[in-house]
Legacy VTK file of the C-alpha trace (Angstrom):
# vtk DataFile Version 3.0
C-alpha trace
ASCII
DATASET POLYDATA
POINTS 396 float
-52.233 11.555 -12.189
-52.127 10.582 -8.205
-51.392 7.195 -9.453
-48.394 8.380 -11.878
-46.960 10.543 -9.393
-46.783 7.554 -7.189
-45.349 5.355 -9.709
-43.056 7.619 -10.314
-41.759 8.269 -6.672
-41.592 4.286 -6.343
-39.475 4.175 -9.642
-36.893 6.723 -7.532
-37.225 4.447 -4.917
-36.416 1.206 -6.736
-33.348 2.797 -8.194
-31.005 3.368 -5.127
-27.885 2.177 -4.554
-27.824 -0.934 -2.454
-31.599 -1.906 -3.320
-33.202 -2.347 0.156
-36.874 -3.040 0.902
-38.773 -0.278 0.432
-41.696 0.537 2.077
-44.550 2.931 -0.068
-47.316 4.419 2.036
-50.795 3.619 0.709
-52.112 6.792 -1.020
-55.896 7.182 -1.464
-56.511 7.170 -4.780
-60.125 7.276 -4.723
-61.380 10.504 -6.594
-61.878 14.004 -4.577
-64.798 14.986 -3.862
-66.810 17.710 -6.249
-65.224 21.068 -6.009
-67.809 23.368 -7.096
-65.915 26.389 -9.179
-67.176 29.556 -11.502
-65.049 28.511 -14.095
-66.435 26.093 -16.916
-62.715 24.646 -17.318
-62.045 20.828 -16.393
-60.134 19.743 -13.374
-57.758 18.317 -15.577
-56.475 21.572 -16.867
-54.750 22.477 -13.232
-51.984 20.450 -14.432
-50.616 21.706 -17.415
-48.271 20.436 -19.703
-45.156 22.316 -18.446
-45.478 21.917 -15.052
-45.245 17.706 -15.815
-42.543 18.497 -17.748
-40.888 20.134 -14.697
-41.750 17.545 -12.583
-40.087 14.928 -15.031
-37.239 16.229 -15.078
-36.769 16.591 -11.250
-36.833 12.718 -10.992
-32.900 11.305 -11.347
-32.590 8.247 -13.887
-30.679 4.931 -12.424
-27.878 5.873 -13.991
-27.414 9.184 -12.189
-27.677 7.843 -9.162
-25.111 5.248 -10.025
-22.805 7.690 -10.830
-23.556 10.027 -7.991
-22.276 6.941 -5.835
-19.788 5.417 -7.458
-17.727 9.228 -7.719
-14.394 9.313 -6.321
-13.826 11.802 -3.823
-10.846 14.150 -4.762
-7.797 14.474 -2.656
-8.705 18.266 -1.865
-11.897 17.550 -0.557
-10.158 15.107 1.580
-8.214 17.755 3.329
-4.655 16.889 1.263
-3.785 18.431 -1.888
-2.721 22.035 -0.108
-0.039 24.655 -1.810
3.154 23.229 -0.288
5.731 20.968 -2.128
3.978 17.546 -0.102
0.617 18.946 -1.368
1.438 19.521 -5.146
3.325 15.968 -5.265
-0.609 14.983 -3.734
-2.062 17.068 -6.518
-0.088 15.907 -9.326
-1.014 11.894 -7.731
-3.849 13.150 -7.943
-4.464 13.927 -10.984
-3.344 10.625 -12.483
-5.105 9.059 -10.622
-8.697 10.594 -11.446
-7.806 12.183 -14.813
-5.504 9.480 -16.723
-7.700 6.466 -14.913
-4.748 4.471 -13.759
-4.843 3.082 -9.863
-3.174 4.294 -7.796
0.201 2.188 -7.998
0.083 2.870 -11.631
-0.044 6.925 -10.779
2.623 6.422 -8.658
5.229 4.817 -11.015
4.139 7.125 -14.001
4.332 10.143 -11.528
8.201 9.110 -10.501
9.187 8.784 -13.897
7.979 11.656 -14.912
9.995 13.751 -12.485
12.397 11.416 -12.026
13.622 12.456 -16.513
13.260 16.190 -15.351
15.976 15.374 -13.417
17.420 13.942 -15.708
19.351 16.637 -17.825
21.011 18.299 -14.424
22.329 14.195 -14.081
23.667 14.706 -17.171
25.758 18.309 -16.390
26.897 17.049 -13.252
28.322 13.950 -15.143
30.271 15.962 -17.484
31.486 18.475 -14.410
32.526 15.135 -12.754
34.441 14.115 -15.177
36.332 16.913 -16.150
37.042 17.076 -12.304
38.369 13.716 -12.678
40.499 14.142 -15.252
42.322 17.421 -13.552
42.805 15.433 -10.652
46.442 15.684 -10.108
46.823 19.183 -10.991
44.191 19.785 -8.639
46.012 17.867 -5.826
48.782 20.130 -6.018
47.183 22.560 -5.898
44.731 21.719 -2.881
48.120 20.414 -1.535
49.581 23.964 -1.575
46.643 25.389 -0.146
46.434 23.032 3.110
50.171 24.373 3.548
48.735 27.384 3.805
46.116 26.618 5.976
48.073 24.924 8.498
50.883 28.170 8.223
48.029 30.624 9.090
49.471 32.457 6.604
46.639 34.280 5.078
48.694 35.759 2.064
49.955 33.125 0.870
46.268 30.995 1.687
45.068 33.671 -1.051
47.522 33.932 -3.939
47.005 29.712 -4.175
43.221 29.995 -3.797
43.309 32.848 -6.634
45.483 30.630 -8.763
42.941 28.082 -8.311
40.104 29.666 -9.458
42.632 30.966 -12.683
43.161 27.218 -13.062
39.352 26.577 -12.917
38.502 28.762 -15.198
40.885 28.619 -17.846
40.027 24.740 -18.168
35.484 25.190 -17.603
35.428 23.500 -13.873
32.794 24.690 -12.046
32.989 22.203 -8.363
29.440 24.164 -7.241
27.364 21.619 -9.748
27.847 18.467 -7.591
25.908 20.287 -5.062
22.574 20.504 -7.722
21.508 16.807 -7.455
21.628 16.032 -4.068
19.730 19.796 -3.913
17.329 18.479 -6.244
17.028 14.862 -5.175
16.550 15.110 -1.384
13.659 17.574 -1.585
11.961 15.624 -4.074
12.148 12.130 -2.596
11.063 14.088 0.851
7.931 15.518 -0.154
6.877 12.361 -2.370
7.957 10.442 1.425
5.544 12.382 3.092
2.739 13.346 0.448
2.168 9.167 -0.077
2.767 8.790 4.054
-0.163 11.037 4.957
-2.451 9.582 2.033
-1.469 6.402 3.734
-2.636 7.522 7.668
-5.031 9.429 6.764
-6.602 6.625 4.751
-7.640 7.543 1.851
-10.185 5.017 0.970
-9.152 4.065 -2.860
-6.020 3.708 -2.020
-6.680 0.493 0.335
-6.823 -1.314 -3.082
-4.956 0.384 -5.210
-2.144 -2.026 -5.398
-1.156 -5.102 -7.133
-0.603 -8.838 -7.002
0.464 -9.263 -2.670
0.129 -5.902 -1.414
-3.397 -4.769 -2.662
-3.301 -2.406 0.149
-1.277 0.610 -0.545
-1.777 1.733 3.341
-0.795 -1.907 4.728
2.719 -2.483 5.364
4.153 -5.082 2.935
3.046 -8.995 4.901
6.056 -10.528 3.691
8.501 -7.521 3.414
9.201 -8.350 -0.285
9.237 -4.061 -0.921
11.246 -3.418 1.362
14.160 -6.283 1.166
14.458 -5.337 -2.855
14.181 -1.470 -1.971
17.338 -1.773 0.278
18.934 -4.205 -2.143
18.728 -1.937 -5.374
20.152 1.063 -3.378
23.244 -1.166 -2.497
23.509 -1.863 -5.806
23.140 1.727 -7.024
25.926 2.584 -4.253
28.354 -0.310 -5.607
27.934 0.772 -9.079
28.653 4.647 -7.647
31.419 3.591 -6.221
32.549 1.809 -9.433
32.539 4.110 -11.231
34.191 7.009 -9.196
37.115 4.376 -8.260
39.925 6.635 -8.293
37.789 9.026 -5.626
40.408 10.232 -3.267
37.289 8.435 -0.388
36.318 5.517 -2.083
37.496 3.023 0.180
35.698 4.937 2.861
32.319 5.274 0.372
33.097 1.353 -0.215
32.637 0.617 3.467
29.252 3.195 3.876
28.052 0.756 1.184
28.777 -2.362 2.787
27.069 -0.851 6.257
23.817 1.108 4.853
21.387 -1.824 4.233
21.816 -2.997 7.808
20.703 0.061 8.856
18.290 1.125 6.430
15.974 -1.870 6.059
15.165 -1.769 10.081
14.329 1.822 9.726
12.137 1.382 7.256
10.857 -2.009 7.003
6.948 -0.826 8.505
6.486 1.823 6.042
3.266 1.536 3.950
3.428 -0.195 0.660
3.053 3.275 -1.772
6.675 4.597 0.294
8.161 1.669 -1.273
6.239 1.337 -4.409
8.234 5.183 -5.177
11.284 4.174 -3.688
11.655 0.951 -5.742
11.025 2.436 -8.808
13.263 5.248 -8.455
15.737 3.098 -7.120
15.003 0.810 -10.428
15.248 4.383 -12.800
18.997 4.947 -11.388
20.035 1.606 -11.831
19.171 1.812 -15.939
20.369 5.565 -15.508
23.388 4.507 -14.570
23.911 1.614 -16.976
23.047 4.051 -19.984
25.266 6.957 -18.800
28.280 4.604 -18.613
27.852 3.205 -21.981
30.279 4.927 -24.786
28.143 6.135 -27.375
25.804 7.442 -24.702
28.601 9.556 -23.167
29.584 11.056 -26.836
26.144 11.534 -27.461
25.660 13.738 -24.113
29.178 15.240 -24.166
30.013 13.673 -21.295
34.002 13.445 -21.473
36.051 10.122 -21.177
38.100 9.584 -17.804
41.279 9.162 -17.698
43.168 6.759 -15.831
45.787 7.931 -13.734
48.899 6.377 -11.857
47.672 5.862 -7.712
50.809 8.021 -7.258
49.180 11.158 -8.481
45.958 10.535 -6.398
45.276 11.848 -2.939
45.129 9.560 -0.082
43.839 10.315 2.919
41.475 9.987 5.811
37.696 11.693 5.184
37.536 12.914 8.775
40.657 15.095 8.280
39.428 16.043 4.897
36.629 17.090 6.090
38.344 19.560 8.467
40.822 20.632 6.503
38.007 22.011 4.154
36.068 23.147 6.994
39.144 25.691 7.308
39.265 26.505 3.734
36.111 27.670 3.812
36.506 30.059 6.795
39.279 31.205 4.990
37.624 31.904 1.816
34.714 33.670 3.805
37.292 36.166 5.379
38.937 36.890 1.518
35.182 37.021 0.568
34.132 39.731 3.334
37.005 41.697 3.052
37.192 41.808 -0.366
33.237 42.886 -0.337
34.033 45.898 2.323
36.613 47.033 0.032
34.825 46.959 -2.774
31.926 49.214 -1.156
34.392 51.560 0.480
35.385 52.192 -3.481
32.273 52.184 -4.692
31.346 55.082 -1.658
34.340 57.353 -2.251
33.592 56.669 -6.476
29.384 57.829 -6.066
30.394 60.518 -3.193
32.342 63.031 -0.741
34.473 60.674 1.480
33.309 59.543 4.142
36.215 58.583 6.369
37.677 60.722 8.887
39.361 64.096 7.688
42.215 66.134 9.650
43.415 69.587 9.376
46.630 68.587 9.901
48.878 65.100 8.744
48.278 63.231 11.949
51.214 60.898 10.771
53.606 63.964 11.273
55.425 64.196 14.659
54.493 67.694 16.560
56.289 68.952 19.715
53.657 68.920 23.432
52.325 72.426 24.089
53.347 73.334 27.493
51.535 73.126 30.392
51.056 75.648 33.092
53.094 73.680 35.697
55.967 72.997 32.697
55.890 77.196 32.377
56.276 77.610 36.207
58.988 75.070 36.369
61.142 76.516 33.510
61.806 79.732 35.132
63.762 77.830 37.603
67.096 77.469 37.293
68.486 73.607 36.239
71.987 73.324 36.153
71.810 69.742 35.721
69.481 69.925 32.944
72.268 70.321 30.043
74.461 67.348 31.896
72.026 64.527 30.886
69.650 66.402 28.526
LINES 1 397
396 0 1 2 3 4 5 6 7 8 9 10 11 12 13 14 15 16 17 18 19 20 21 22 23 24 25 26 27 28 29 30 31 32 33 34 35 36 37 38 39 40 41 42 43 44 45 46 47 48 49 50 51 52 53 54 55 56 57 58 59 60 61 62 63 64 65 66 67 68 69 70 71 72 73 74 75 76 77 78 79 80 81 82 83 84 85 86 87 88 89 90 91 92 93 94 95 96 97 98 99 100 101 102 103 104 105 106 107 108 109 110 111 112 113 114 115 116 117 118 119 120 121 122 123 124 125 126 127 128 129 130 131 132 133 134 135 136 137 138 139 140 141 142 143 144 145 146 147 148 149 150 151 152 153 154 155 156 157 158 159 160 161 162 163 164 165 166 167 168 169 170 171 172 173 174 175 176 177 178 179 180 181 182 183 184 185 186 187 188 189 190 191 192 193 194 195 196 197 198 199 200 201 202 203 204 205 206 207 208 209 210 211 212 213 214 215 216 217 218 219 220 221 222 223 224 225 226 227 228 229 230 231 232 233 234 235 236 237 238 239 240 241 242 243 244 245 246 247 248 249 250 251 252 253 254 255 256 257 258 259 260 261 262 263 264 265 266 267 268 269 270 271 272 273 274 275 276 277 278 279 280 281 282 283 284 285 286 287 288 289 290 291 292 293 294 295 296 297 298 299 300 301 302 303 304 305 306 307 308 309 310 311 312 313 314 315 316 317 318 319 320 321 322 323 324 325 326 327 328 329 330 331 332 333 334 335 336 337 338 339 340 341 342 343 344 345 346 347 348 349 350 351 352 353 354 355 356 357 358 359 360 361 362 363 364 365 366 367 368 369 370 371 372 373 374 375 376 377 378 379 380 381 382 383 384 385 386 387 388 389 390 391 392 393 394 395
């Protein structure tokens, strides 16, 4: 039995990974001295069959040892994937990598495409509203010009009247200007969450991320040695801006956007060239998806299926042409006046609700405060009233 246990121990040590030279202690296998027992049973009956099976099950096999050695540590065990937007992105990437068995670059690509597909309905809704606004641009330009005149003159009554006319016009044509803010409000936090999540994983670093790349960038935690990923990401961003400007060529800020798109690549590339390759894997995938999305939404049959109206080509004389900074200043003054109007309407509504729901809390009077009453004569006036004033009737 001692020989069997010694052989099991040698088998267990030999199955460890990596294989190293194991020194096995010499065990004295000479028969033990005789023990005087009162029972006539043999000594071999001391180790029963259940005890032997228990020892056999306790010895790990080579497959179990190999599986434990090759098991990858999850991001949660590394202190990442917390209950924050950044942690949720890391948890999503970790599930793509561990549960689906994708390499890290594949997990980043699949997660990016999945999130962009989830945001696609919002993009379609924004395109519909943008097309409606563009088709009604001449009429809305006229109303906006009147609003600007009211702002410049400081006539709040006139501004309120024209602003109500603008709201009525937009309701009649089902135009919702605020829908244009949905895309930046969604894509901005998503981009920042992916960026911070991947940068945190690269700076830790996650061990498997160092071999999770492909082609010339096998290490996703390092900078691209040939700067191909930064150049490709900046170039695709430039193409996206150019296609976006062409689709909004009738915009009053078309020239300003065109100038900005020409300068932007020279500003972005030096600032982002030293980012980890994992960040550029996400960024390049998102840009490629945006290019395909722009090409798809410009196709007439796709626009018809999605219900996006065709854009009307307006004459240049019917379109506004103004400086972007000047327009922003006017928009700021308009927003201030709108806030004052809404605050005034809110106070009026609250006062009416208080009057309808209970006794009025306004100050009341026993007499009409607007009615003129003669002043009460003081004691000094009474003393002076008894004296003769011959000149009073003359001068009144």
